[in-house]
C-alpha positions in Angstrom: 24.6 61.2 -219.5 28.1 62.7 -219.3 28.8 60.9 -216.0 27.6 57.6 -217.4 30.1 57.8 -220.3 32.9 58.6 -217.9 32.0 55.6 -215.8 31.8 53.3 -218.8 35.2 54.5 -220.1 36.8 53.9 -216.7 35.3 50.4 -216.4 36.5 49.5 -219.9 40.0 50.7 -219.1 40.0 48.9 -215.8 38.8 45.7 -217.4 41.6 45.9 -220.0 44.1 46.4 -217.3 42.8 43.4 -215.4 43.0 41.2 -218.5 46.5 42.3 -219.3 47.5 41.8 -215.6 46.0 38.3 -215.5 47.8 37.3 -218.7 51.1 38.7 -217.3 50.5 37.0 -213.9 49.9 33.6 -215.6 53.0 33.9 -217.8 55.2 35.0 -214.9 54.1 32.3 -212.6 55.6 29.8 -215.1 58.9 31.5 -215.1 61.3 30.8 -212.2 61.0 34.2 -210.4 60.2 35.1 -206.9 56.6 35.9 -205.9 57.4 39.5 -205.2 58.9 40.0 -208.7 55.8 38.4 -210.2 53.4 40.6 -208.2 55.3 43.9 -208.8 55.6 43.2 -212.5 51.9 42.3 -212.8 50.9 45.5 -210.9 53.2 47.6 -213.1 51.6 46.1 -216.3 48.1 46.8 -215.0 49.0 50.4 -214.1 50.7 50.9 -217.4 47.8 49.5 -219.4 45.3 51.7 -217.5 47.3 54.9 -217.9 48.0 54.2 -221.5 44.3 53.8 -222.2 43.4 56.9 -220.3 45.9 58.9 -222.3 44.6 57.4 -225.5 41.0 58.3 -224.5 42.1 61.9 -223.7 43.9 62.3 -227.1 41.0 60.8 -229.0 38.6 63.2 -227.3 40.8 66.2 -228.2 41.0 65.0 -231.8 37.2 64.5 -232.0 36.6 68.1 -230.8 39.0 69.6 -233.3 37.6 67.6 -236.2 33.9 68.2 -235.3 34.1 71.9 -236.4 35.5 70.9 -239.8 32.9 68.3 -240.6 29.8 70.3 -239.7 28.5 72.5 -242.5 28.3 76.3 -242.1 24.6 76.3 -243.0 22.0 73.6 -242.3 20.5 73.8 -245.8 23.1 74.3 -248.5 22.3 74.3 -252.2 23.4 70.7 -252.5 21.2 69.4 -249.7 18.2 71.5 -250.8 18.2 69.9 -254.3 19.4 66.5 -253.4 16.6 65.9 -250.8 13.9 66.6 -253.3 14.7 63.6 -255.4 
């Protein structure tokens, strides 16, 4: 299951990079630039988008792990849940 999540995350990040690259490519083709400038700029936008999303996924994973310990109760059945669930 862990490998599947990794693959889905990479596919999502790659898809976002392709979409941003496609939009950039379309906009830059309209501008009077050379083809090399358009291609280099499009590739840089795609790489920047992919790396930005990878870094964001990494930071969100760290934050989720640090918050998970604070959210979980110390004991499974506390006095609140014991009485609340009887109603």
